[in-house]
DSSP file (Angstrom, degrees, kcal/mol; ACC not computed):
  #  RESIDUE AA STRUCTURE BP1 BP2  ACC     N-H-->O    O-->H-N    N-H-->O    O-->H-N    TCO  KAPPA ALPHA  PHI   PSI    X-CA   Y-CA   Z-CA
    1    1 A M              0   0    0      0, 0.0     2,-0.0     0, 0.0     0, 0.0   0.000 360.0 360.0 360.0 123.2   68.1  113.6 -138.8
    2    2 A P        -     0   0    0      0, 0.0     2,-0.1     0, 0.0     0, 0.0  -0.362 360.0-109.9 -69.7 148.9   70.1  111.9 -141.6
    3    3 A S        -     0   0    0      1,-0.1     0, 0.0    -2,-0.0     0, 0.0  -0.392  36.0 -98.6 -75.7 155.9   68.1  110.9 -144.6
    4    4 A Q        -     0   0    0      1,-0.1    -1,-0.1    -2,-0.1     2,-0.1  -0.471  42.1-108.7 -71.5 143.7   67.4  107.3 -145.3
    5    5 A P        -     0   0    0      0, 0.0     2,-0.5     0, 0.0    -1,-0.1  -0.391  28.3-128.4 -69.1 151.9   69.7  105.6 -147.9
    6    6 A L        -     0   0    0     -2,-0.1     2,-0.5    21,-0.0    21,-0.2  -0.879  18.4-154.7-102.6 134.8   68.2  104.8 -151.3
    7    7 A Y        -     0   0    0     19,-3.8     2,-0.8    -2,-0.5    21,-0.2  -0.923   5.3-155.3-111.2 130.8   68.7  101.3 -152.6
    8    8 A A        -     0   0    0     -2,-0.5    77,-3.4    19,-0.1    78,-0.5  -0.895  20.1-152.8-105.0 103.5   68.6  100.5 -156.3
    9    9 A Y  B     -A   84   0A   0     -2,-0.8    75,-0.3    75,-0.3    74,-0.1  -0.499  20.3-108.1 -79.0 143.5   67.6   96.9 -156.6
   10   10 A R     >  -     0   0    0     73,-2.6     4,-2.3    -2,-0.2     3,-0.4  -0.405  28.0-120.1 -65.3 145.0   68.7   94.8 -159.6
   11   11 A P  H  > S+     0   0    0      0, 0.0     4,-2.2     0, 0.0     5,-0.2   0.873 113.2  52.0 -57.4 -39.6   65.8   94.1 -162.0
   12   12 A D  H  > S+     0   0    0      1,-0.2     4,-2.0     2,-0.2     5,-0.1   0.852 109.4  50.6 -67.4 -32.0   66.2   90.3 -161.6
   13   13 A V  H  > S+     0   0    0     -3,-0.4     4,-2.7     2,-0.2    -1,-0.2   0.908 108.9  51.2 -69.1 -42.6   66.0   90.7 -157.8
   14   14 A L  H  X S+     0   0    0     -4,-2.3     4,-2.4     1,-0.2    -2,-0.2   0.898 110.6  49.1 -61.3 -40.2   62.8   92.8 -158.1
   15   15 A R  H  X S+     0   0    0     -4,-2.2     4,-1.6     2,-0.2    -1,-0.2   0.918 111.8  48.6 -64.9 -42.6   61.2   90.1 -160.3
   16   16 A A  H  X S+     0   0    0     -4,-2.0     4,-0.5     1,-0.2    -2,-0.2   0.910 113.0  47.4 -64.6 -41.7   62.1   87.4 -157.8
   17   17 A L  H ><>S+     0   0    0     -4,-2.7     5,-2.5     1,-0.2     3,-1.3   0.897 108.0  56.0 -65.4 -39.9   60.7   89.5 -154.9
   18   18 A A  H ><5S+     0   0    0     -4,-2.4     3,-1.9     1,-0.3    -1,-0.2   0.843  97.2  63.3 -62.5 -33.7   57.5   90.2 -156.9
   19   19 A R  H 3<5S+     0   0    0     -4,-1.6    -1,-0.3     1,-0.3    -2,-0.2   0.746 107.4  44.6 -62.1 -20.9   57.0   86.5 -157.3
   20   20 A H  T <<5S-     0   0    0     -3,-1.3    -1,-0.3    -4,-0.5    -2,-0.2   0.238 125.6-102.0-106.1  11.0   56.6   86.3 -153.5
   21   21 A G  T < 5S+     0   0    0     -3,-1.9     2,-0.5     1,-0.3    -3,-0.2   0.656  79.0 133.5  81.5  15.9   54.4   89.4 -153.3
   22   22 A L      < +     0   0    0     -5,-2.5    -1,-0.3    -6,-0.1    -2,-0.2  -0.881  27.6 176.3-105.1 128.5   57.2   91.8 -152.2
   23   23 A A        -     0   0    0     -2,-0.5    -9,-0.1    -3,-0.1    -8,-0.0  -0.797  17.9-158.2-130.4  88.6   57.5   95.2 -153.9
   24   24 A P        -     0   0    0      0, 0.0     2,-0.2     0, 0.0   -15,-0.1  -0.294   6.2-139.7 -70.8 150.2   60.3   97.2 -152.2
   25   25 A R    >   -     0   0    0      1,-0.0     3,-1.4     4,-0.0   -18,-0.1  -0.487  37.3 -96.3 -91.6 173.3   60.6  100.9 -152.3
   26   26 A G  T 3  S+     0   0    0      1,-0.3   -19,-3.8    -2,-0.2    -1,-0.0   0.714 126.7  50.0 -64.4 -19.6   63.9  102.7 -152.8
   27   27 A T  T 3  S+     0   0    0    -21,-0.2     2,-0.4     2,-0.1    -1,-0.3   0.434  81.3 114.3 -99.1  -0.1   64.1  103.1 -149.0
   28   28 A T  S <  S-     0   0    0     -3,-1.4   -21,-0.0   -21,-0.2     5,-0.0  -0.591  70.0-124.6 -75.5 123.9   63.3   99.5 -148.1
   29   29 A R     >  -     0   0    0     -2,-0.4     4,-1.8     1,-0.1     3,-0.5  -0.444   7.8-134.7 -68.4 135.4   66.3   97.9 -146.5
   30   30 A P  H  > S+     0   0    0      0, 0.0     4,-2.6     0, 0.0     5,-0.2   0.861 106.1  57.7 -57.1 -35.9   67.5   94.7 -148.2
   31   31 A S  H  > S+     0   0    0      1,-0.2     4,-2.2     2,-0.2     5,-0.1   0.861 103.6  52.5 -66.1 -33.8   67.9   93.0 -144.8
   32   32 A T  H  > S+     0   0    0     -3,-0.5     4,-2.1     2,-0.2    -1,-0.2   0.923 110.8  47.1 -65.0 -44.1   64.2   93.7 -144.1
   33   33 A L  H  X S+     0   0    0     -4,-1.8     4,-2.8     1,-0.2    -2,-0.2   0.913 111.1  51.4 -63.2 -42.5   63.2   92.1 -147.4
   34   34 A R  H  X S+     0   0    0     -4,-2.6     4,-2.7     1,-0.2    -1,-0.2   0.899 108.1  52.3 -63.1 -39.4   65.5   89.1 -146.7
   35   35 A D  H  X S+     0   0    0     -4,-2.2     4,-2.0     2,-0.2    -1,-0.2   0.917 111.8  46.0 -62.2 -43.0   63.9   88.6 -143.3
   36   36 A H  H  X S+     0   0    0     -4,-2.1     4,-2.2     2,-0.2    -2,-0.2   0.913 112.8  50.2 -64.9 -42.3   60.4   88.6 -144.9
   37   37 A L  H  X S+     0   0    0     -4,-2.8     4,-2.4     1,-0.2    -2,-0.2   0.897 109.7  50.6 -64.3 -40.4   61.6   86.2 -147.6
   38   38 A R  H  X S+     0   0    0     -4,-2.7     4,-2.7     2,-0.2    -1,-0.2   0.895 109.0  52.1 -62.8 -40.0   63.1   83.9 -145.0
   39   39 A A  H  X S+     0   0    0     -4,-2.0     4,-2.2     2,-0.2    -2,-0.2   0.906 110.3  48.1 -64.5 -40.9   59.8   83.9 -143.1
   40   40 A L  H  X S+     0   0    0     -4,-2.2     4,-2.6     2,-0.2    -2,-0.2   0.917 111.5  50.7 -63.3 -43.0   57.9   83.0 -146.2
   41   41 A Y  H  X S+     0   0    0     -4,-2.4     4,-2.5     1,-0.2    -2,-0.2   0.931 111.0  47.7 -61.1 -46.6   60.4   80.2 -147.0
   42   42 A R  H  X S+     0   0    0     -4,-2.7     4,-2.6     2,-0.2    -1,-0.2   0.899 110.9  52.4 -62.1 -40.4   60.1   78.7 -143.5
   43   43 A F  H  X S+     0   0    0     -4,-2.2     4,-2.3     1,-0.2    -2,-0.2   0.941 112.5  44.2 -60.1 -48.2   56.3   78.9 -143.7
   44   44 A E  H  X S+     0   0    0     -4,-2.6     4,-2.3     1,-0.2    -2,-0.2   0.875 112.4  52.5 -66.7 -36.5   56.2   77.0 -147.0
   45   45 A L  H  X S+     0   0    0     -4,-2.5     4,-2.3     2,-0.2    -1,-0.2   0.916 111.0  47.0 -64.9 -42.8   58.8   74.5 -145.7
   46   46 A R  H  X S+     0   0    0     -4,-2.6     4,-2.4     2,-0.2    -2,-0.2   0.889 111.6  51.3 -65.0 -38.9   56.7   73.8 -142.6
   47   47 A R  H  X S+     0   0    0     -4,-2.3     4,-2.1     2,-0.2    -2,-0.2   0.895 110.0  49.7 -64.6 -39.4   53.5   73.5 -144.7
   48   48 A L  H  X S+     0   0    0     -4,-2.3     4,-2.0     2,-0.2    -2,-0.2   0.910 110.8  49.3 -63.9 -43.2   55.4   71.0 -147.0
   49   49 A K  H  X S+     0   0    0     -4,-2.3     4,-2.4     1,-0.2    -2,-0.2   0.892 109.9  51.7 -64.1 -40.2   56.5   69.0 -144.0
   50   50 A A  H  X S+     0   0    0     -4,-2.4     4,-1.8     1,-0.2    -1,-0.2   0.896 108.3  51.5 -63.5 -40.0   52.9   69.0 -142.6
   51   51 A A  H  <>S+     0   0    0     -4,-2.1     5,-2.7     2,-0.2     6,-0.4   0.893 109.3  50.8 -64.3 -38.8   51.6   67.7 -145.9
   52   52 A L  H ><5S+     0   0    0     -4,-2.0     3,-1.5     1,-0.2    -2,-0.2   0.942 111.2  47.4 -61.8 -47.8   54.2   64.9 -145.8
   53   53 A L  H 3<5S+     0   0    0     -4,-2.4    -1,-0.2     1,-0.3    -2,-0.2   0.789 108.2  56.1 -66.8 -27.2   53.2   63.9 -142.3
   54   54 A D  T 3<5S-     0   0    0     -4,-1.8    -1,-0.3    -5,-0.2    -2,-0.2   0.510 118.7-112.8 -81.0  -4.2   49.5   64.0 -143.4
   55   55 A G  T < 5S+     0   0    0     -3,-1.5    -3,-0.2    -4,-0.3    -2,-0.1   0.688  72.3 139.5  83.7  19.1   50.3   61.5 -146.1
   56   56 A A  S   <S-     0   0    0     -5,-2.7     2,-0.3    -6,-0.2    -4,-0.2   0.764  78.9  -2.0 -66.9 -24.5   49.7   63.9 -149.1
   57   57 A F  S    S-     0   0    0     -6,-0.4    -2,-0.2    -5,-0.2    -1,-0.1  -0.966  87.5 -86.7-157.8 167.1   52.8   62.4 -150.8
   58   58 A S    >>  -     0   0    0     -2,-0.3     3,-0.7     1,-0.1     4,-0.5  -0.304  35.1-113.3 -78.5 161.9   55.5   59.8 -150.2
   59   59 A R  H >> S+     0   0    0      1,-0.2     3,-1.1     2,-0.2     4,-0.8   0.853 118.0  60.5 -60.9 -34.9   58.7   60.5 -148.4
   60   60 A A  H 34 S+     0   0    0      1,-0.3    -1,-0.2     2,-0.2     3,-0.1   0.809 103.6  50.5 -63.6 -28.7   60.5   59.9 -151.7
   61   61 A A  H <> S+     0   0    0     -3,-0.7     4,-1.2     1,-0.2    -1,-0.3   0.586  95.4  75.4 -83.7 -10.2   58.6   62.8 -153.2
   62   62 A F  H <X S+     0   0    0     -3,-1.1     4,-2.3    -4,-0.5     5,-0.2   0.941  88.6  53.8 -69.3 -48.5   59.6   65.1 -150.3
   63   63 A A  H  X S+     0   0    0     -4,-0.8     4,-2.5     1,-0.2     5,-0.2   0.907 108.3  48.4 -58.2 -46.5   63.2   65.8 -151.3
   64   64 A P  H  > S+     0   0    0      0, 0.0     4,-2.1     0, 0.0    -1,-0.2   0.874 111.5  51.6 -62.3 -33.6   62.4   66.9 -154.9
   65   65 A R  H  X S+     0   0    0     -4,-1.2     4,-2.1     2,-0.2    -2,-0.2   0.883 109.8  48.6 -69.4 -37.4   59.7   69.2 -153.5
   66   66 A V  H  X S+     0   0    0     -4,-2.3     4,-2.5     2,-0.2    -1,-0.2   0.911 110.6  51.6 -66.4 -41.5   62.2   70.7 -151.0
   67   67 A A  H  X S+     0   0    0     -4,-2.5     4,-1.9     1,-0.2    -2,-0.2   0.897 110.0  49.0 -61.8 -40.3   64.7   71.2 -153.8
   68   68 A E  H  X S+     0   0    0     -4,-2.1     4,-2.0     2,-0.2    -1,-0.2   0.894 110.4  51.2 -65.9 -39.5   62.1   73.0 -155.9
   69   69 A L  H  X S+     0   0    0     -4,-2.1     4,-1.5     1,-0.2    -2,-0.2   0.906 107.8  52.4 -63.7 -42.2   61.2   75.2 -152.9
   70   70 A R  H  < S+     0   0    0     -4,-2.5    -1,-0.2     1,-0.2    -2,-0.2   0.891 108.3  51.3 -60.5 -39.8   64.9   76.1 -152.5
   71   71 A Q  H >< S+     0   0    0     -4,-1.9     3,-1.3     1,-0.2    -1,-0.2   0.896 107.5  52.3 -65.2 -39.4   65.1   77.1 -156.1
   72   72 A R  H 3< S+     0   0    0     -4,-2.0     3,-0.2     1,-0.3    -1,-0.2   0.803 117.5  39.3 -65.9 -27.6   62.0   79.3 -155.7
   73   73 A Y  T >< S+     0   0    0     -4,-1.5     3,-1.6     1,-0.2     4,-0.4  -0.061  75.2 126.8-111.0  30.9   63.7   81.0 -152.7
   74   74 A A  G X   +     0   0    0     -3,-1.3     3,-1.4     1,-0.3     4,-0.4   0.775  61.6  72.7 -59.8 -27.3   67.2   81.1 -154.2
   75   75 A L  G >  S+     0   0    0      1,-0.3     3,-1.3    -3,-0.2    -1,-0.3   0.810  85.0  66.5 -59.2 -30.4   67.4   84.8 -153.5
   76   76 A V  G <  S+     0   0    0     -3,-1.6    -1,-0.3     1,-0.3    -2,-0.2   0.815  97.8  53.9 -61.2 -30.2   67.7   84.1 -149.7
   77   77 A S  G <  S+     0   0    0     -3,-1.4    -1,-0.3    -4,-0.4    -2,-0.2   0.573  90.6  92.6 -84.4  -8.0   71.1   82.5 -150.3
   78   78 A L  S <  S-     0   0    0     -3,-1.3     5,-0.1    -4,-0.4     2,-0.0  -0.627  85.6-105.9 -86.9 143.8   72.6   85.5 -152.1
   79   79 A P    >   -     0   0    0      0, 0.0     3,-1.6     0, 0.0     4,-0.3  -0.369  28.1-120.3 -62.7 145.9   74.5   88.2 -150.2
   80   80 A L  G >> S+     0   0    0      1,-0.3     3,-2.0     2,-0.2     4,-0.7   0.836 110.3  66.4 -58.6 -33.7   72.6   91.4 -149.8
   81   81 A A  G 34 S+     0   0    0      1,-0.3     3,-0.4     2,-0.2    -1,-0.3   0.786  97.2  55.2 -60.2 -26.2   75.3   93.3 -151.7
   82   82 A S  G <4 S+     0   0    0     -3,-1.6    -1,-0.3     1,-0.2    -2,-0.2   0.530  96.0  67.2 -84.8  -5.0   74.3   91.4 -154.8
   83   83 A W  T <4 S+     0   0    0     -3,-2.0   -73,-2.6    -4,-0.3     2,-0.3   0.749 102.8  46.8 -80.3 -25.1   70.7   92.5 -154.5
   84   84 A V  B  <  -A    9   0A   0     -4,-0.7   -75,-0.3    -3,-0.4     4,-0.1  -0.764  63.9-145.1-121.2 160.4   71.4   96.1 -155.2
   85   85 A T  S    S+     0   0    0    -77,-3.4   -76,-0.1    -2,-0.3    -1,-0.1   0.502  86.1  71.0 -98.5  -7.0   73.4   98.1 -157.7
   86   86 A T  S    S-     0   0    0    -78,-0.5    -2,-0.1     1,-0.1     2,-0.0  -0.777  97.3 -94.2-105.6 153.0   74.4  100.8 -155.1
   87   87 A P        -     0   0    0      0, 0.0    -2,-0.1     0, 0.0    -1,-0.1  -0.364  41.8-115.6 -64.6 144.3   76.8  100.1 -152.2
   88   88 A L        -     0   0    0     -4,-0.1    -7,-0.0     1,-0.1   -81,-0.0  -0.559  30.5-108.7 -76.6 142.7   75.2   99.1 -148.9
   89   89 A P     >  -     0   0    0      0, 0.0     4,-2.6     0, 0.0     3,-0.5  -0.329  38.5-101.9 -62.8 157.8   75.6  101.4 -146.0
   90   90 A P  H  > S+     0   0    0      0, 0.0     4,-2.1     0, 0.0     5,-0.2   0.854 120.9  51.0 -54.1 -40.7   78.0  100.1 -143.3
   91   91 A D  H  > S+     0   0    0      1,-0.2     4,-1.4     2,-0.2     5,-0.1   0.885 113.2  45.3 -67.7 -36.1   75.2   98.9 -140.9
   92   92 A E  H  > S+     0   0    0     -3,-0.5     4,-1.6     2,-0.2    -1,-0.2   0.885 111.6  52.3 -72.6 -38.8   73.5   97.0 -143.7
   93   93 A A  H  X S+     0   0    0     -4,-2.6     4,-1.5     1,-0.2    -2,-0.2   0.876 107.3  53.3 -63.2 -37.0   76.8   95.5 -144.9
   94   94 A A  H  X S+     0   0    0     -4,-2.1     4,-1.4    -5,-0.2    -1,-0.2   0.884 107.0  51.1 -66.5 -38.0   77.5   94.4 -141.4
   95   95 A R  H  X S+     0   0    0     -4,-1.4     4,-0.9     1,-0.2    -1,-0.2   0.841 106.1  56.6 -66.5 -32.1   74.1   92.6 -141.2
   96   96 A D  H  < S+     0   0    0     -4,-1.6     3,-0.3     1,-0.2    -1,-0.2   0.876 110.6  43.2 -66.4 -36.7   75.0   90.9 -144.5
   97   97 A Q  H  < S+     0   0    0     -4,-1.5    -1,-0.2     1,-0.2    -2,-0.2   0.745 104.3  65.7 -79.4 -24.0   78.2   89.5 -143.0
   98   98 A A  H  < S-     0   0    0     -4,-1.4    -1,-0.2     1,-0.2    -2,-0.2   0.742  94.1-145.2 -73.9 -23.6   76.5   88.4 -139.7
   99   99 A G     <  -     0   0    0     -4,-0.9    -1,-0.2    -3,-0.3    -2,-0.1  -0.361  46.5 -15.1  85.6-171.5   74.3   85.8 -141.3
  100  100 A P  S    S-     0   0    0      0, 0.0     2,-0.1     0, 0.0   -65,-0.0  -0.303  74.8-105.7 -68.9 148.2   70.7   85.0 -140.2
  101  101 A P              0   0    0      0, 0.0    -2,-0.0     0, 0.0     0, 0.0  -0.415 360.0 360.0 -69.2 149.6   69.5   86.1 -136.8
  102  102 A C              0   0    0     -2,-0.1     0, 0.0     0, 0.0     0, 0.0   0.452 360.0 360.0 -84.9 360.0   69.2   83.4 -134.2
């Protein structure tokens, strides 16, 4: 059985992940982290939309809040290869090129 690859995450990536409660180990696949981060982003976006529909703020205030949310989740838009200082294994690199799952 081949050993799991070790990933060395960039310090700024680790700080960004920690802000969302994610603390990867050296064996945690970047694609797994990105999937969790995307799920958190979608959850917060849906919660923001629900607050808008409930009248918590005006439609004019919605766009700036979405922009702020995008900034908090900017890591989602970066390629996985830029998350780590070590080369990605071929299967992980292929997932990086494939884009988000449908």
